[in-house]
N, C-alpha and C positions, 0 to 999 in steps of 0.2 A: 797209376802210381808214378810219381815223379822221382827222379834222383835229385837229392839236395846238394850233391857235389859231383864234380867230374871224377869218375873212378879211374884207377889205373895209373895216375901220375906217380912218378918215382919218388920214393921217400929219400930224403937227403942222408948222406953219411953222418954218423955220429961217432965221435971219438970214444974208443973203448967198447963199442958195440959192433956185432956182426949183423948185417942185413940178412933176413931170411924170408922165404916164401913158402907157404903151406897151402894145402887144399882145404877150403870150406865145403859147404854143401852146394856144389855146382859153380863155385867161384874160387879164385885164387886170392889169398889174403897175404899181405905184406906185413913186415914188422922188423923187430930187432931182437937180438939175443945177447945176453950177458951171461956166459956160461961159467961154471966152476969145473976144475979138472977132475972132480970125483962126484959121485952121487951126492946130491944135496936137496934140501927142500926147493921146490920149483914154484915160483910165483908168476902167474900169467896176468898181465895188466891190460885193462881195457879202458880206453879214453872216453871223454865226454863228447856231447854234441858239438859239431863244428871243429873238432880236433882230429888228430891222427895218432899213430903210435909214438911219434916223437914227443908228444905232449907229456908222456909219462916218464921222461928221463930222470927227473929228480927222485921219485921213489925207487925207480929201477936201480940207480946207482947206489942209493942208500942200502937197499937190500943186498945187492951184490957185495958191497963192502963188508957186510956182516956174514958172508959165507953162503948166501942163497944163489941159485941160478934164477935168471929172470928172462921172461919173454914179454915184449910189448907188441900187441897186435893192432893193426888198423882194421876196424870192422868194415863190413861190406858197404860200398858206396863212398868210402872216405879215402883220402890220399894213400896210395900204395896198394889198394885192394880193388877188386872188380865188384860187379853187381850193383844193386840199388838198395839204399837204406830203406828198411821197412819197419824199423823200431820194434824189433822183437819177434816178428813172425818167422824169420829165417835164422836168427842168431844162435839159438840153442843147437840146431843141426850143424851150423858152421863150426861152433866150438867143439862139438863132439868129434867132428872130422879133424879139425886142426889139432886138437889135443892128442889125438892118436898119432899124428905125424911127429908132434913135438916130443912126446914120450919116447918114440923110437929113436929120436936123435939126441935127446938130452937125458942122461941118467938122473932119475929123480927119486928121492925117498918119500916124497909126498907132493901133491899138486893142489895149489890154492889159487882161486880166481880172485883178483882184486880189481874192482872197477870204480871209476869216478862218474857220478851222475848217470847219464845214459848207460855207460859201461857197467856201473853197479847194478842197474836194473837188468842188463843182459846176463850178468853173472848170477843173479838170483833166479832168473828164468831158466838158465842152464841147470842150476841145481834142482829146481822144481821138476824139470823134465828128465831127471835121472842121469845127466852127464856125470861120469865118475869123478868125484872130487873129494878132497880131504878137508876142504873149507872154502868159505866165501867171505870176502870183505866188500861191503857196499858203502861207498863214501858219497854222502849227499845224494842218495839215490831215491827216485820216486818208487813207491811201492803200491799205490793205488792211483791209477791214472785219472780217474774222474775226480778224486779228492784233490790231487795236485792241480788239475785244470781249474778247479773252483777256488783254490786258495793261493795260487802263485801270485807274486807281485810282478811277474814278467809277462807282458802281453805276447811277446814273441813265442813263448812256449805254447800259449793257447793257439796261435795261428799255425804253428807246426803240427800240433795234435789234430787240429781241424783238417789240415791238408793231407796227413799221412794215415791216421788211424781209421781202420774199418770199424763198423758197429760192434762186431764181435771182439775186437781187440781191446776195447776199454776194459773188458773183464779178463780175457784170456792172457793178456800181457800185464796184469796187475797181480804180482805175487802175494799181496796182502789178502787176496781172496782165496788163497790156497795154502794156508799155514797149518792146517790140521795134518798131523803126522809128519811134519817137517823133520828130516833126519840129518841134514848136512850142518856141521858146526858153522855158525855164522857170527860175524862181527859187523854191526852197523855203526858207522861214524857220521855224526851230524855236527854241523856248525850252528851254534845257537843264534847267530846273526844271519842265517840263511833266509832270504825272502823269496828266492826262486823255487826252492824245494824245501818247504818249512820243516823244521827239525822233528815234528811229530811223525813225519813219514818213517824215519828210521827208528824213533823211539817206540812207536806202536808196533812196528814189525818185530823189533828185538823182544818186546814183551810177549808177543804172540807166539814166537818160536822158542822162547826162553834162551835167546842168544846173548852174545856180548853186546855192550853198547858203550861207545866212547863219545862223550859230548865235549866239544872244543869251544870254550866260551867266546873267544874273540874271532872265530872263523865265520866267514860268510859262506857262499856256495862253494867256491873253489879253494882248496887248500893253498896257502902261500908257502914261501920258503921256510917260515918258522913253524908251520903246521905239519908239514910232511914228516919231520923227525919224530914228532909226538905220535903221529899215526903209525909210522914204521915200528916204533918201540912197542906199541900196543899189539900190532899185527904179529910181531915176532914172539911176544910173550904168550899169545894165544895159540899160534900155529907152528912155531919153530923155537921152542924154549931153549934148545941146545945152542942156539945162536945168540941168545940175549946177552951173554957176558963177553962177546967178542969185541 
């Protein structure tokens, strides 16, 4: 198994955020904290492939401005965190451990994972494996790895899957294969112009678990500055309605 990024490099400072470090499953995970002075809904943000915790600053600041506490974590193998990226084999255990430390530090009335792309998949896998959560938001996330491999318009994704995934992982890290009895409230967000992770990934998953679905007509794979406010409003309406009118 190769590491796709040099781990352990220091995350840069971000104005308005505190840097933090928590324990994953045998690794240390770096990130940022945007706290509230009192107990509030807590959103834990997970970045996409090739990114780190700093990539989620736009939704983090929007959520904090509405009264939520926010943590953005770098996943194993990416800047600020140790370990080696393995695309889901270790991440649920990492998140279970990390969320235990975060809950002890940040007063939270609820905890929701919000992940983009690879981060959305890791959030769904954590929910599937019983990490205690009040909700999951998966933005542009793959849900069936074999189907994404066959339908993506991005060859780099195929090369990455070929290099990283074990034979068992094609199924074990595909939450679409395990939707029966799904209990965690879920919101899938899809860009109708996404050619990297086609929108039916989120559409079909939302239908299978009877979860929420937000379709963003002019969005490709990654949300832009005009898309995140729309996504944040939908997230708050579903998981923190008391903050909607702020």
